[in-house]
Backbone atoms as SQL, in Angstrom:
CREATE TABLE atoms (id INTEGER PRIMARY KEY, chain TEXT, resi INTEGER, resn TEXT, atom TEXT, x REAL, y REAL, z REAL);
INSERT INTO atoms VALUES
  (1, 'A', 1, 'UNK', 'N', 3.797, -4.617, 8.302),
  (2, 'A', 1, 'UNK', 'CA', 4.649, -3.602, 7.737),
  (3, 'A', 1, 'UNK', 'C', 4.415, -2.292, 8.477),
  (4, 'A', 2, 'UNK', 'N', 4.731, -2.241, 9.708),
  (5, 'A', 2, 'UNK', 'CA', 4.763, -0.971, 10.410),
  (6, 'A', 2, 'UNK', 'C', 6.167, -0.442, 10.252),
  (7, 'A', 3, 'UNK', 'N', 6.326, 0.780, 9.837),
  (8, 'A', 3, 'UNK', 'CA', 7.672, 1.304, 9.719),
  (9, 'A', 3, 'UNK', 'C', 7.925, 1.988, 8.409),
  (10, 'A', 4, 'UNK', 'N', 8.850, 1.449, 7.619),
  (11, 'A', 4, 'UNK', 'CA', 9.327, 2.160, 6.443),
  (12, 'A', 4, 'UNK', 'C', 8.560, 1.753, 5.193),
  (13, 'A', 5, 'UNK', 'N', 8.124, 2.742, 4.448),
  (14, 'A', 5, 'UNK', 'CA', 7.454, 2.530, 3.180),
  (15, 'A', 5, 'UNK', 'C', 8.212, 3.292, 2.113),
  (16, 'A', 6, 'UNK', 'N', 8.039, 2.888, 0.886),
  (17, 'A', 6, 'UNK', 'CA', 8.666, 3.589, -0.223),
  (18, 'A', 6, 'UNK', 'C', 7.603, 4.349, -0.995),
  (19, 'A', 7, 'UNK', 'N', 7.801, 5.644, -1.160),
  (20, 'A', 7, 'UNK', 'CA', 6.880, 6.462, -1.943),
  (21, 'A', 7, 'UNK', 'C', 7.155, 6.282, -3.421),
  (22, 'A', 8, 'UNK', 'N', 6.255, 6.782, -4.251),
  (23, 'A', 8, 'UNK', 'CA', 6.424, 6.697, -5.709),
  (24, 'A', 8, 'UNK', 'C', 7.705, 7.367, -6.172),
  (25, 'A', 9, 'UNK', 'N', 8.137, 8.401, -5.445),
  (26, 'A', 9, 'UNK', 'CA', 9.334, 9.116, -5.856),
  (27, 'A', 9, 'UNK', 'C', 10.620, 8.441, -5.368),
  (28, 'A', 10, 'UNK', 'N', 10.474, 7.288, -4.699),
  (29, 'A', 10, 'UNK', 'CA', 11.633, 6.532, -4.271),
  (30, 'A', 10, 'UNK', 'C', 12.186, 6.934, -2.921),
  (31, 'A', 11, 'UNK', 'N', 11.660, 7.992, -2.318),
  (32, 'A', 11, 'UNK', 'CA', 12.137, 8.405, -1.011),
  (33, 'A', 11, 'UNK', 'C', 11.473, 7.553, 0.059),
  (34, 'A', 12, 'UNK', 'N', 12.244, 7.233, 1.105),
  (35, 'A', 12, 'UNK', 'CA', 11.677, 6.477, 2.211),
  (36, 'A', 12, 'UNK', 'C', 10.927, 7.406, 3.140),
  (37, 'A', 13, 'UNK', 'N', 9.826, 6.894, 3.678),
  (38, 'A', 13, 'UNK', 'CA', 9.101, 7.654, 4.666),
  (39, 'A', 13, 'UNK', 'C', 8.913, 6.734, 5.858),
  (40, 'A', 14, 'UNK', 'N', 9.104, 7.250, 7.039),
  (41, 'A', 14, 'UNK', 'CA', 8.936, 6.467, 8.243),
  (42, 'A', 14, 'UNK', 'C', 7.671, 6.928, 8.933),
  (43, 'A', 15, 'UNK', 'N', 6.771, 5.993, 9.197),
  (44, 'A', 15, 'UNK', 'CA', 5.528, 6.303, 9.872),
  (45, 'A', 15, 'UNK', 'C', 5.191, 5.126, 10.767),
  (46, 'A', 16, 'UNK', 'N', 5.520, 5.239, 12.032),
  (47, 'A', 16, 'UNK', 'CA', 5.256, 4.154, 12.965),
  (48, 'A', 16, 'UNK', 'C', 3.790, 4.080, 13.336),
  (49, 'A', 17, 'UNK', 'N', 2.980, 4.986, 12.782),
  (50, 'A', 17, 'UNK', 'CA', 1.547, 4.951, 13.048),
  (51, 'A', 17, 'UNK', 'C', 0.817, 4.070, 12.045),
  (52, 'A', 18, 'UNK', 'N', 1.524, 3.504, 11.072),
  (53, 'A', 18, 'UNK', 'CA', 0.896, 2.632, 10.089),
  (54, 'A', 18, 'UNK', 'C', 0.905, 1.189, 10.565),
  (55, 'A', 19, 'UNK', 'N', -0.222, 0.532, 10.378),
  (56, 'A', 19, 'UNK', 'CA', -0.350, -0.882, 10.718),
  (57, 'A', 19, 'UNK', 'C', -0.748, -1.639, 9.463),
  (58, 'A', 20, 'UNK', 'N', -0.037, -2.722, 9.185),
  (59, 'A', 20, 'UNK', 'CA', -0.380, -3.550, 8.036),
  (60, 'A', 20, 'UNK', 'C', -1.520, -4.480, 8.430),
  (61, 'A', 21, 'UNK', 'N', -2.643, -4.358, 7.738),
  (62, 'A', 21, 'UNK', 'CA', -3.817, -5.178, 8.022),
  (63, 'A', 21, 'UNK', 'C', -3.842, -6.447, 7.183),
  (64, 'A', 22, 'UNK', 'N', -3.260, -6.382, 5.995),
  (65, 'A', 22, 'UNK', 'CA', -3.276, -7.532, 5.093),
  (66, 'A', 22, 'UNK', 'C', -2.095, -7.386, 4.133),
  (67, 'A', 23, 'UNK', 'N', -1.558, -8.512, 3.676),
  (68, 'A', 23, 'UNK', 'CA', -0.411, -8.499, 2.772),
  (69, 'A', 23, 'UNK', 'C', -0.514, -9.694, 1.833),
  (70, 'A', 24, 'UNK', 'N', -0.092, -9.478, 0.603),
  (71, 'A', 24, 'UNK', 'CA', 0.013, -10.591, -0.340),
  (72, 'A', 24, 'UNK', 'C', 1.179, -10.313, -1.278),
  (73, 'A', 25, 'UNK', 'N', 1.732, -11.389, -1.823),
  (74, 'A', 25, 'UNK', 'CA', 2.812, -11.231, -2.793),
  (75, 'A', 25, 'UNK', 'C', 2.707, -12.352, -3.818),
  (76, 'A', 26, 'UNK', 'N', 3.008, -11.997, -5.057),
  (77, 'A', 26, 'UNK', 'CA', 3.007, -12.967, -6.149),
  (78, 'A', 26, 'UNK', 'C', 3.786, -12.373, -7.315),
  (79, 'A', 27, 'UNK', 'N', 4.641, -13.193, -7.894),
  (80, 'A', 27, 'UNK', 'CA', 5.345, -12.823, -9.122),
  (81, 'A', 27, 'UNK', 'C', 6.080, -11.486, -9.011),
  (82, 'A', 28, 'UNK', 'N', 6.688, -11.226, -7.846),
  (83, 'A', 28, 'UNK', 'CA', 7.470, -10.011, -7.652),
  (84, 'A', 28, 'UNK', 'C', 6.676, -8.789, -7.246),
  (85, 'A', 29, 'UNK', 'N', 5.360, -8.952, -7.058),
  (86, 'A', 29, 'UNK', 'CA', 4.524, -7.817, -6.661),
  (87, 'A', 29, 'UNK', 'C', 4.075, -8.003, -5.217),
  (88, 'A', 30, 'UNK', 'N', 4.367, -6.992, -4.401),
  (89, 'A', 30, 'UNK', 'CA', 3.978, -6.984, -2.989),
  (90, 'A', 30, 'UNK', 'C', 2.845, -5.976, -2.815),
  (91, 'A', 31, 'UNK', 'N', 1.763, -6.398, -2.166),
  (92, 'A', 31, 'UNK', 'CA', 0.617, -5.520, -1.944),
  (93, 'A', 31, 'UNK', 'C', 0.290, -5.541, -0.459),
  (94, 'A', 32, 'UNK', 'N', 0.174, -4.356, 0.141),
  (95, 'A', 32, 'UNK', 'CA', -0.145, -4.241, 1.565),
  (96, 'A', 32, 'UNK', 'C', -1.327, -3.307, 1.765),
  (97, 'A', 33, 'UNK', 'N', -2.239, -3.714, 2.644),
  (98, 'A', 33, 'UNK', 'CA', -3.335, -2.852, 3.075),
  (99, 'A', 33, 'UNK', 'C', -2.910, -2.245, 4.396),
  (100, 'A', 34, 'UNK', 'N', -2.799, -0.922, 4.430),
  (101, 'A', 34, 'UNK', 'CA', -2.278, -0.215, 5.589),
  (102, 'A', 34, 'UNK', 'C', -3.336, 0.676, 6.221),
  (103, 'A', 35, 'UNK', 'N', -3.284, 0.783, 7.543),
  (104, 'A', 35, 'UNK', 'CA', -4.197, 1.643, 8.286),
  (105, 'A', 35, 'UNK', 'C', -3.370, 2.634, 9.097),
  (106, 'A', 36, 'UNK', 'N', -3.722, 3.920, 9.013),
  (107, 'A', 36, 'UNK', 'CA', -3.044, 4.962, 9.781),
  (108, 'A', 36, 'UNK', 'C', -3.798, 5.199, 11.078),
  (109, 'A', 37, 'UNK', 'N', -3.096, 5.071, 12.189),
  (110, 'A', 37, 'UNK', 'CA', -3.711, 5.323, 13.502),
  (111, 'A', 37, 'UNK', 'C', -4.048, 6.794, 13.682),
  (112, 'A', 38, 'UNK', 'N', -3.292, 7.663, 13.047),
  (113, 'A', 38, 'UNK', 'CA', -3.504, 9.101, 13.219),
  (114, 'A', 38, 'UNK', 'C', -4.711, 9.583, 12.422),
  (115, 'A', 39, 'UNK', 'N', -4.794, 9.209, 11.156),
  (116, 'A', 39, 'UNK', 'CA', -5.865, 9.718, 10.293),
  (117, 'A', 39, 'UNK', 'C', -7.028, 8.748, 10.145),
  (118, 'A', 40, 'UNK', 'N', -6.852, 7.512, 10.596),
  (119, 'A', 40, 'UNK', 'CA', -7.843, 6.447, 10.446),
  (120, 'A', 40, 'UNK', 'C', -8.090, 6.125, 8.966),
  (121, 'A', 41, 'UNK', 'N', -7.147, 6.484, 8.105),
  (122, 'A', 41, 'UNK', 'CA', -7.276, 6.249, 6.666),
  (123, 'A', 41, 'UNK', 'C', -6.662, 4.906, 6.284),
  (124, 'A', 42, 'UNK', 'N', -7.243, 4.292, 5.263),
  (125, 'A', 42, 'UNK', 'CA', -6.715, 3.060, 4.696),
  (126, 'A', 42, 'UNK', 'C', -6.020, 3.376, 3.384),
  (127, 'A', 43, 'UNK', 'N', -4.904, 2.697, 3.142),
  (128, 'A', 43, 'UNK', 'CA', -4.118, 2.877, 1.933),
  (129, 'A', 43, 'UNK', 'C', -3.624, 1.517, 1.470),
  (130, 'A', 44, 'UNK', 'N', -3.550, 1.338, 0.170),
  (131, 'A', 44, 'UNK', 'CA', -2.947, 0.135, -0.383),
  (132, 'A', 44, 'UNK', 'C', -1.606, 0.536, -0.991),
  (133, 'A', 45, 'UNK', 'N', -0.546, -0.118, -0.538),
  (134, 'A', 45, 'UNK', 'CA', 0.805, 0.140, -1.044),
  (135, 'A', 45, 'UNK', 'C', 1.224, -1.029, -1.927),
  (136, 'A', 46, 'UNK', 'N', 1.780, -0.700, -3.101),
  (137, 'A', 46, 'UNK', 'CA', 2.194, -1.709, -4.072),
  (138, 'A', 46, 'UNK', 'C', 3.654, -1.494, -4.421),
  (139, 'A', 47, 'UNK', 'N', 4.423, -2.587, -4.440),
  (140, 'A', 47, 'UNK', 'CA', 5.816, -2.553, -4.882),
  (141, 'A', 47, 'UNK', 'C', 6.022, -3.672, -5.884),
  (142, 'A', 48, 'UNK', 'N', 6.497, -3.324, -7.069),
  (143, 'A', 48, 'UNK', 'CA', 6.780, -4.294, -8.116),
  (144, 'A', 48, 'UNK', 'C', 8.289, -4.376, -8.280),
  (145, 'A', 49, 'UNK', 'N', 8.882, -5.459, -7.802),
  (146, 'A', 49, 'UNK', 'CA', 10.345, -5.593, -7.845),
  (147, 'A', 49, 'UNK', 'C', 10.857, -5.794, -9.264),
  (148, 'A', 50, 'UNK', 'N', 10.017, -6.248, -10.168),
  (149, 'A', 50, 'UNK', 'CA', 10.444, -6.457, -11.557),
  (150, 'A', 50, 'UNK', 'C', 10.646, -5.132, -12.276),
  (151, 'A', 51, 'UNK', 'N', 9.701, -4.208, -12.103),
  (152, 'A', 51, 'UNK', 'CA', 9.779, -2.936, -12.825),
  (153, 'A', 51, 'UNK', 'C', 10.339, -1.803, -11.977),
  (154, 'A', 52, 'UNK', 'N', 10.390, -2.006, -10.647),
  (155, 'A', 52, 'UNK', 'CA', 10.822, -0.938, -9.759),
  (156, 'A', 52, 'UNK', 'C', 9.703, 0.027, -9.417),
  (157, 'A', 53, 'UNK', 'N', 8.519, -0.208, -9.950),
  (158, 'A', 53, 'UNK', 'CA', 7.361, 0.651, -9.707),
  (159, 'A', 53, 'UNK', 'C', 6.839, 0.461, -8.290),
  (160, 'A', 54, 'UNK', 'N', 6.529, 1.566, -7.629),
  (161, 'A', 54, 'UNK', 'CA', 5.840, 1.502, -6.335),
  (162, 'A', 54, 'UNK', 'C', 4.878, 2.674, -6.264),
  (163, 'A', 55, 'UNK', 'N', 3.729, 2.422, -5.664),
  (164, 'A', 55, 'UNK', 'CA', 2.727, 3.478, -5.523),
  (165, 'A', 55, 'UNK', 'C', 1.791, 3.153, -4.375),
  (166, 'A', 56, 'UNK', 'N', 1.036, 4.156, -3.981),
  (167, 'A', 56, 'UNK', 'CA', 0.029, 4.003, -2.936),
  (168, 'A', 56, 'UNK', 'C', -1.300, 4.512, -3.471),
  (169, 'A', 57, 'UNK', 'N', -2.373, 3.846, -3.073),
  (170, 'A', 57, 'UNK', 'CA', -3.713, 4.209, -3.498),
  (171, 'A', 57, 'UNK', 'C', -4.588, 4.349, -2.259),
  (172, 'A', 58, 'UNK', 'N', -5.309, 5.465, -2.112),
  (173, 'A', 58, 'UNK', 'CA', -6.258, 5.575, -1.004),
  (174, 'A', 58, 'UNK', 'C', -7.318, 4.479, -1.131),
  (175, 'A', 59, 'UNK', 'N', -7.738, 3.927, -0.014),
  (176, 'A', 59, 'UNK', 'CA', -8.714, 2.843, -0.021),
  (177, 'A', 59, 'UNK', 'C', -9.865, 3.177, 0.913),
  (178, 'A', 60, 'UNK', 'N', -10.958, 3.731, 0.377),
  (179, 'A', 60, 'UNK', 'CA', -12.113, 4.002, 1.228),
  (180, 'A', 60, 'UNK', 'C', -12.559, 2.717, 1.932),
  (181, 'A', 61, 'UNK', 'N', -12.997, 2.816, 3.163),
  (182, 'A', 61, 'UNK', 'CA', -13.335, 1.636, 3.972),
  (183, 'A', 61, 'UNK', 'C', -14.284, 0.688, 3.252),
  (184, 'A', 62, 'UNK', 'N', -15.273, 1.238, 2.560),
  (185, 'A', 62, 'UNK', 'CA', -16.265, 0.386, 1.901),
  (186, 'A', 62, 'UNK', 'C', -15.709, -0.334, 0.674),
  (187, 'A', 63, 'UNK', 'N', -14.539, 0.084, 0.174),
  (188, 'A', 63, 'UNK', 'CA', -13.932, -0.544, -1.005),
  (189, 'A', 63, 'UNK', 'C', -12.527, -1.061, -0.734),
  (190, 'A', 64, 'UNK', 'N', -12.116, -1.087, 0.514),
  (191, 'A', 64, 'UNK', 'CA', -10.726, -1.407, 0.853),
  (192, 'A', 64, 'UNK', 'C', -10.273, -2.764, 0.316),
  (193, 'A', 65, 'UNK', 'N', -11.088, -3.788, 0.463),
  (194, 'A', 65, 'UNK', 'CA', -10.672, -5.106, -0.024),
  (195, 'A', 65, 'UNK', 'C', -10.625, -5.150, -1.547),
  (196, 'A', 66, 'UNK', 'N', -11.510, -4.442, -2.215),
  (197, 'A', 66, 'UNK', 'CA', -11.472, -4.396, -3.674),
  (198, 'A', 66, 'UNK', 'C', -10.219, -3.665, -4.152),
  (199, 'A', 67, 'UNK', 'N', -9.872, -2.564, -3.495),
  (200, 'A', 67, 'UNK', 'CA', -8.644, -1.834, -3.844),
  (201, 'A', 67, 'UNK', 'C', -7.434, -2.733, -3.581),
  (202, 'A', 68, 'UNK', 'N', -7.453, -3.483, -2.477),
  (203, 'A', 68, 'UNK', 'CA', -6.368, -4.404, -2.147),
  (204, 'A', 68, 'UNK', 'C', -6.225, -5.488, -3.216),
  (205, 'A', 69, 'UNK', 'N', -7.340, -6.020, -3.710),
  (206, 'A', 69, 'UNK', 'CA', -7.305, -7.087, -4.715),
  (207, 'A', 69, 'UNK', 'C', -6.973, -6.572, -6.110),
  (208, 'A', 70, 'UNK', 'N', -7.320, -5.320, -6.410),
  (209, 'A', 70, 'UNK', 'CA', -7.137, -4.767, -7.764),
  (210, 'A', 70, 'UNK', 'C', -6.490, -3.380, -7.729),
  (211, 'A', 71, 'UNK', 'N', -5.330, -3.235, -7.115),
  (212, 'A', 71, 'UNK', 'CA', -4.756, -1.897, -6.952),
  (213, 'A', 71, 'UNK', 'C', -4.401, -1.198, -8.261),
  (214, 'A', 72, 'UNK', 'N', -4.026, -1.947, -9.287),
  (215, 'A', 72, 'UNK', 'CA', -3.646, -1.321, -10.558),
  (216, 'A', 72, 'UNK', 'C', -4.872, -0.664, -11.226),
  (217, 'A', 73, 'UNK', 'N', -6.041, -1.229, -11.043),
  (218, 'A', 73, 'UNK', 'CA', -7.257, -0.648, -11.597),
  (219, 'A', 73, 'UNK', 'C', -7.574, 0.684, -10.916),
  (220, 'A', 74, 'UNK', 'N', -7.305, 0.771, -9.614),
  (221, 'A', 74, 'UNK', 'CA', -7.592, 1.999, -8.878),
  (222, 'A', 74, 'UNK', 'C', -6.496, 3.047, -9.048),
  (223, 'A', 75, 'UNK', 'N', -5.321, 2.628, -9.478),
  (224, 'A', 75, 'UNK', 'CA', -4.214, 3.577, -9.672),
  (225, 'A', 75, 'UNK', 'C', -4.336, 4.331, -10.982),
  (226, 'A', 76, 'UNK', 'N', -5.122, 3.809, -11.897),
  (227, 'A', 76, 'UNK', 'CA', -5.252, 4.408, -13.227),
  (228, 'A', 76, 'UNK', 'C', -5.982, 5.733, -13.192);
């Protein structure tokens, strides 16, 4: 998923510096672990097609896989 992402406010943002490191989908929920080449930051992006909810959560390197596996817990 390099390219277009959807922010929580529904606006599209284009960032060709993002690289998708991991992706999973189940039951209408798409989860992506993204890495920014510019900031070297990791982010988990979530899109729920059932509810229309989408959000991003910062993912510190030492917890990135946990944030990827449990993004709703980290979004709270």
